[in-house]
C-alpha positions in Angstrom: 0.0 0.0 0.0 1.3 3.5 -0.9 2.2 5.9 1.8 1.0 9.5 1.5 3.6 12.3 1.9 2.0 15.7 2.8 3.7 18.9 1.6 2.9 22.2 3.3 4.5 25.0 1.2 4.5 28.7 2.1 2.0 30.7 0.0 4.6 32.4 -2.3 5.2 31.6 -5.9 8.9 30.9 -5.4 8.2 28.5 -2.5 5.2 26.8 -4.1 6.7 26.3 -7.5 9.8 24.5 -6.3 7.8 22.5 -3.8 5.6 21.2 -6.6 8.6 20.4 -8.7 10.0 18.4 -5.8 6.8 16.5 -5.3 6.6 15.7 -9.0 10.1 14.3 -9.0 9.2 12.1 -6.0 6.2 10.7 -7.8 8.3 10.1 -11.0 10.9 8.1 -9.1 8.7 6.5 -6.4 5.3 6.1 -8.0 4.9 2.6 -6.5 5.8 3.8 -3.0 4.4 7.3 -2.5 1.4 9.4 -3.2 1.6 13.2 -2.7 -0.9 15.5 -1.0 -0.2 19.3 -1.1 -2.1 21.5 1.4 -2.5 24.9 -0.2 -2.7 27.9 2.1 -5.0 30.5 0.5 -3.7 34.1 0.4 -6.2 36.9 0.2 -3.5 39.4 -0.3 -2.0 37.6 -3.3 -4.9 36.8 -5.8 -2.5 35.4 -8.4 -1.7 32.5 -6.1 -5.2 31.2 -6.5 -5.0 31.0 -10.3 -1.5 29.5 -10.1 -2.8 26.8 -7.7 -5.7 26.1 -10.1 -3.3 25.7 -13.0 -1.2 23.2 -10.9 -4.3 21.0 -10.3 -5.0 21.0 -14.1 -1.4 20.1 -14.9 -0.8 17.3 -12.5 -4.3 15.7 -12.3 -4.3 12.7 -10.1 -0.5 12.5 -9.8 -0.6 15.0 -7.0 -3.6 15.7 -4.8 -4.2 19.4 -4.0 -6.3 20.4 -1.0 -7.3 24.1 -0.8 -7.5 25.1 2.9 -10.3 27.4 4.0 -9.4 31.1 4.1 -8.3 32.7 7.3 -8.3 36.4 8.2 -5.0 38.1 7.4 -2.9 39.4 10.3 -3.0 43.1 11.4 -1.5 45.4 8.7 0.8 46.7 11.5 2.8 43.4 11.1 3.6 44.3 7.5 6.6 46.3 8.9 8.2 42.8 9.0 7.3 40.5 6.1 8.9 37.6 7.9 6.7 38.2 11.0 3.6 38.8 8.9 4.0 35.6 6.9 4.9 33.5 10.0 1.8 34.7 11.9 -0.5 34.2 8.9 0.8 30.7 8.3 0.4 29.7 12.0 -3.2 30.9 11.9 -3.8 28.1 9.4 -2.8 25.4 11.9 -6.4 24.4 12.8 -7.3 23.9 9.1 -4.1 21.8 8.5 -4.8 19.7 11.6 -8.4 19.1 10.3 -7.2 18.2 6.8 -4.6 15.7 8.1 -7.2 14.2 10.5 -9.6 13.7 7.6 -6.9 11.8 5.6 -6.3 9.6 8.7 -10.0 9.0 9.1 -10.2 7.8 5.5 -7.5 5.2 6.3 -4.8 7.0 4.3 -1.4 5.7 5.5 0.8 8.8 6.1 4.6 8.8 5.7 5.2 12.3 7.1 5.1 16.0 6.6 7.4 18.1 4.4 7.2 21.7 5.7 8.5 24.9 4.2 11.1 27.0 6.1 8.3 29.4 7.2 5.9 26.6 8.1 7.9 25.1 11.0 5.0 25.7 13.4 3.3 22.7 11.6 5.9 20.4 13.1 3.6 20.5 16.2 0.8 19.1 14.1 3.0 16.3 12.8 3.9 15.4 16.4 0.2 15.2 17.3 -0.3 12.6 14.6 3.0 10.8 15.4 4.5 11.7 12.0 8.1 12.6 11.2 8.7 16.1 9.7 11.1 17.1 7.0 12.1 20.6 6.1 12.1 21.8 2.5 14.5 24.8 2.4 13.8 26.7 -0.8 16.7 29.1 -0.4 20.5 28.4 -0.7 22.6 26.1 1.3 24.7 29.1 2.3 21.6 30.8 3.9 20.6 27.5 5.5 24.0 27.5 7.3 23.3 31.0 8.5 19.9 29.9 9.9 21.5 26.8 11.6 24.1 29.1 13.2 21.5 31.6 14.4 20.4 29.8 17.7 24.0 29.4 18.8 24.9 33.0 18.0 21.8 34.2 19.9 22.8 32.2 23.0 26.2 34.0 22.9 25.1 37.5 21.9 21.4 37.7 22.7 20.4 40.3 20.1 19.7 40.7 16.4 22.4 41.7 14.0 23.2 45.4 13.6 25.0 47.2 10.8 27.7 48.2 13.2 28.6 44.6 14.0 32.0 43.3 13.0 31.9 40.9 10.1 30.4 37.5 11.1 31.8 34.1 10.5 29.1 31.9 9.0 29.9 28.2 8.7 28.7 28.0 5.1 30.4 31.1 3.8 34.1 31.1 2.8 34.7 34.7 3.9 33.4 36.7 6.9 30.0 38.4 6.2 29.2 42.0 6.9 25.8 42.5 8.6 24.8 45.0 5.9 24.4 42.2 3.3 22.2 40.0 5.4 18.5 39.8 4.8 16.9 42.9 6.4 14.9 40.8 8.8 18.1 39.6 10.5 18.6 43.3 11.6 15.0 43.9 12.5 14.9 43.9 16.3 11.8 46.0 16.7 9.2 44.6 14.2 9.7 40.9 14.8 11.8 40.0 11.8 14.8 38.7 13.7 12.6 36.9 16.2 10.8 35.1 13.4 14.0 33.9 11.8 15.2 32.7 15.2 12.0 30.8 15.9 12.1 29.0 12.6 15.9 28.3 12.9 15.4 26.7 16.3 12.8 24.3 15.0 15.0 23.1 12.1 16.7 20.7 14.5 13.3 18.9 15.2 13.1 17.6 11.7 14.3 14.2 10.4 16.1 15.8 7.4 16.5 19.0 5.4 15.9 19.1 1.7 17.6 22.0 -0.1 16.9 23.4 -3.6 20.6 23.5 -4.6 23.3 21.2 -6.0 26.9 20.4 -5.3 28.4 22.1 -8.4 26.8 25.4 -7.3 27.5 25.3 -3.5 30.2 22.8 -2.9 31.7 24.7 0.1 28.4 25.3 1.8 27.2 21.7 1.4 30.6 20.3 2.6 30.2 22.5 5.7 26.7 21.1 6.4 27.8 17.4 6.1 28.1 15.6 9.4 27.7 17.3 12.8 24.6 17.4 15.0 22.2 19.0 12.5 19.7 16.9 10.5 21.0 15.3 7.3 21.0 17.8 4.4 19.8 16.5 1.0 20.6 18.7 -2.0 17.9 18.1 -4.7 18.2 21.1 -7.0 17.9 22.8 -9.3 14.1 22.7 -9.0 12.6 25.1 -11.5 9.1 25.6 -12.9 9.9 26.2 -16.6 6.2 26.2 -17.7 5.7 29.8 -18.7 2.0 29.3 -19.0 1.8 29.2 -15.2 4.2 31.9 -14.4 1.9 34.9 -14.8 2.8 38.3 -16.4 2.1 39.6 -19.9 3.0 37.5 -22.9 4.3 40.5 -24.8 6.8 41.3 -22.0 8.1 37.7 -22.0 8.5 37.8 -25.8 10.3 41.1 -25.7 12.7 40.0 -23.0 13.5 36.7 -24.6 14.1 38.3 -28.0 16.5 40.8 -26.3 18.3 37.9 -24.5 18.6 36.0 -27.8 20.4 39.0 -29.3 23.1 39.2 -26.6 26.4 37.3 -26.8 26.6 34.1 -24.8 27.3 34.5 -21.0 27.2 38.3 -21.4 24.1 39.2 -19.3 23.9 39.7 -15.5 20.5 38.7 -14.1 19.4 40.3 -10.8 16.4 38.8 -8.9 16.1 39.0 -5.1 13.1 36.7 -4.6 9.5 37.2 -3.8 10.3 39.3 -0.6 13.5 41.0 -2.0 13.1 44.8 -2.3 15.2 47.9 -1.9 14.5 51.6 -1.2 15.2 54.3 -3.7 18.7 55.0 -2.5 19.7 51.3 -2.6 18.3 51.0 -6.1 20.3 53.9 -7.3 23.5 52.5 -5.8 22.9 49.1 -7.5 22.2 50.8 -10.8 25.4 52.8 -10.5 27.4 49.6 -9.9 25.7 47.9 -12.9 26.4 50.9 -15.1 30.1 51.0 -14.1 30.5 47.3 -14.8 29.8 47.9 -18.4 27.7 44.7 -18.6 24.3 44.2 -20.0 21.8 43.2 -17.3 18.2 42.0 -16.7 16.8 43.2 -13.4 13.6 42.1 -11.7 12.6 45.0 -9.4 10.0 44.6 -6.7 8.1 47.4 -5.0 9.5 47.9 -1.4 7.4 47.7 1.7 8.0 49.9 4.8 10.1 48.5 7.5 10.9 51.1 10.1 10.8 51.1 13.9 
């Protein structure tokens, strides 16, 4: 009898797309052993996610079962000062619905293998424990950043505060060179809005999982992955690159895609710098100007995906 593996992705395109690609690979390679159920958290503040989820159901059919969870009220807009805090609180508010969905599978005599939770869904480890199930972490970012997260609880025990821009450069186990605080995710420096506390909460829970699956590969992050091998942390499994290359599901205007691809086709091979800082990556006007000046001085052609910044002040 097949065992059902339950995935709980964060409700962001970058997280959801790579999660589904991982689930699809598992079905391809273990069709006789596993079935996959994905619990989809509905996001009232990101309507494109709904259509994207619908397209996934149409694409994968019976290979992967998608369960749309009932909507919950979004957190207070005050929490938007910290995207990490806002997302973490919103996801945790879905815990009763996730508990109910898993309970329903159990009542239907579905044999469960475990939960695979996103890096922002670690509160669902509690639900897995309630059902006596193992948890695995799917880390959608880099192995280098995973190392920073795994180092965070120890650093906090020693220092007791968030990073600040005046800190000396930090030694991170998965980085070759010391790292200045100014290049870390802004949430790591956010002591007043909950960003740092959210990162610390999730980082502490990583050790409760049976293993950590990372969307990377050895040829890209050989040093970081070597640094993560062995030791007291859960075993790390690099499974990347996991990419959703189906443009019909990626959103955006077709004419923009065509124009960009035509421009890229006209450039010499390996001559374009691509900048994209993820679904939460944004910069203020001054930072954008500084990056633009650096790009201009480099003399290289570039393609830059710019996201509207959100306020993050104390």
